[in-house]
N, C-alpha and C positions, 0 to 999 in steps of 0.2 A: 594776162601777162602784164607785169609792171614794166614801166619804161626803163627802169634800171636793169632789169633782166634783158630787155630788148637790146639796150646799148652794150651790155656785156657780151651778148651773142654776136652782135655786129663786130665788136672788137676782136672776138675770138676768130671770126671768119676772115675779116679784112685786115686785121692789124689795128692797133691803137691809132696810128697816125692816119690811115686811109679810110677808116670807117665813117668819120664825119664828112670827109670829102666826097665819098661815094653817095652818102645820104643827101648831100646838098646838090650834087651835080648830075647824077644819073637819073634820067627820066625813064620810067618803066610803064609799059602798056598794062602790066598787071595791076598797077595803081591808077588806072584811068588817065595815063599821060602825066602823072605827077612824080615828083621826087619823094623820097622817104619823108623829108621834113615837111613838104607840102601836104602829103597824105595825113601825117600825124596832126598837123595844124587844121586840116579840114575835118577832123573828127574820126578818122579811121582808128581802130583799135591797134595797139602794139602787136597783138597776136596776128591780126589780119595782115599788117604790114610785113611782119617777119615771114609769114607764109608766102607772101608775094616775092620777097627778096629771095627766099629759098628756091622758088620756081625760076625766077629770072636769072639767077647766077649758079644754079645747080649746087646748092649747099649740100655737103655730105650728110647722110642720114644721122650720123652720130652728133652732129651739131644742130640738128633741127629741133 
């Protein structure tokens, strides 16, 4: 998954304004105690991070 697709999905689920805020502030155990931005910077793939977000916040199947 490309980062552009990842951020499009984040915006679709959280809204344009909140997606980046969530990605910067929400620490997830599914990402080893990292935020989305920290996980991406640590080398996690966008697809892996998106799957973790889906599990953490129960993203509906049609948006996965």
